[in-house]
C-alpha positions, 0 to 999 in steps of 0.5 A: 500500500502506498502511504506516501501522502503529503499535507495540503500544499499552500497552492491547494488551499481554499482561501475562503476556508482559512478566512472562516477559520480566522473569523471563528478564532475571534468568536471562540475567544470572545466566548471563552474569555469570561469562562477563563476568568470565572468558575465553570459554575457561571455556565452551569448554574445561576452564579455570576461575578458581574450583575450590573446592567452593563455587564449583563447586557454584554453577556447577553450580546455574547450569548446572542451573537457568539455562544454556540456559533463559532465552535460549530463553525470550526466543527463544520470546517473540520468536516470539510477537512475530513472530506478532503483528507479522505479524498486522497484515498479516492484519488490514489486508490489507497486507504488513508484511514490509518493516517487519519487515525494517527492524525486524530490520535495526536490531536487528542494528545494535544487536547489532553495536554491543553486541559491539564496544563492550560484550560478546562474548556478545551474543544480539541479532545471532543473534535478528536473523539468525534473525528473517529466517529466520522469514519463510520459516516464516510460512505453514507449519502448526503441525504443520510448525513443530513438526517443524522445531523438533525437527529444528533442536534435533537439529542440534547432536547430529548435528553433534557426534556426526559430529565425534566419530566422525570424530576417533575414526576418524582416531585409529585411523590411527597417522600421523594420530593422531600429527599430531592429538595434536601439534595438540591439544597445540599448541592447548592451549598456545595456549589457555593463553597466550590465557587469560592474555592475555585476563585481562591485557587486560581488567584493564589494557588500553586501550579499543582493546585491549579492543575487539580482544580482544573481537572475537577472543573473538567470532570464537572463539565463532561456532562456537556457531552449530552447538551453542547457537544452533539452540535460538534458531530452534527456540524462535522456531518454538515461540513462533509455534505458541503465539501461534497457539493464543492460549495466553497471551491466554486463560490460563483457557481454556488451564489444562489445556494448562499443566498438561500442559506442566508434567507432561510437561516436568518429568521431562525437565527434571530428567534432561536438566539433570542430564546437562548439568550433570554432563557439561559439567564434563568436556567440551571444544570443543577436544578433541571426545569423547563427554562433549561429545555427552552434554552437548549432549544434555542441553542440547538437551532440558534448556533447552526443557523447563525453560523450559516448567516455568518458564512453567507455574509462572509462569502458575499463580502469575499466575492465582492472584494469588500475588506480585502486587506482585512480578509487577507490578514484574517486568512493568515490567522486561520492558516495558523488556527491551532497555534492561535487557539492554543496561544489564546489559552496561554495568554489568558491564563497567564493574565488571570492565574496566580503564576501570571498577573493573578487577575482571575475574577477581576476582569469583567465581561466588557473589559474581557471583550476589549481584551479579546479584541486587542489580543486578536489584533496582535494574533492577526499581525503576528500570523501575517509576519510569521507566514512571511517566513514559514509555511506553517504555524508552530503547532501546525508544523508539529501536528503534521510532523507527528502525523506523517512520521517525518519532519516537515519543511518549515521555512519557505 
């Protein structure tokens, strides 16, 4: 079997995909910043460090325009990348499954190290794990992939609805209701203590203590596999369909497709994201109730629909030549997406944690948004100058080298 495969060369890249990756980096960082600066409980329950009207409005803006939109965009791009990777097998007549599995294995390793050493909110672990599942779908028809994507998107709604119904039913039994109420109260006390403990450790703890509390946070968010991460697999499948249809390889021929995508997605995005932003402030993953189901409904439909709106608008501007200089700069940021994603964690944790500036819990949401913008601008500039001399970002080079089992050429 011929295994002399090579990574995608610079001239083979589809520029619009790099532009979308670069744009996604900004959105992901905007969502991650408040979570890097506060305990995970701010997402799981009704905890908040900033309750003034200005910061509440800023949080609403992040929920409406950013949360759930950009990791889904990255997921779609991952699905497109999967198709291109598998396409090598179609063109050569040989299987690249072993190579793809090795690629995912190293991505999983990078994600695990990201969790342990930097931040619990890593997405790479789930990208790698769901990437293995993608292998099972590689020969399915486009229609089948879309059906599977819709079904996967509905899983969080089904799961949360069943849980709420079971809890409501249990509360109708007096003996059970009394025990459950006591359990809720004990859980609330524990969570309040944990909230304060997390802030103390990240602010003043040693590096070892920070790793321990980070792993505890990661353990607590693993339930997200049932509520948030189905979107990842669903968008993997959607990305694979779009890649098969070559919608990004020939934008002019697919102009009508993007117009329709915008037309149908925009109303859903507006309604669903209002629903998510409104009900997420009232919902809790500790005391399950109907606001959580409504929040997850808005999230399930609002994330992908707003993602499609953003894609359509970016494609339109790209075709028209609007913001050409900015687009070129963001494309280069997207070519170094893995490096820039990890660097965002390095920079933010250095600012917030005790081994850096120790500002954990002291940067509010509005200040965080400004900080994200400033750091992203630096990343755009840095990516531009780096790629003047090198073919890949540092982490992209390492990932390729590990995947292909030989040192890749780095300098231009």
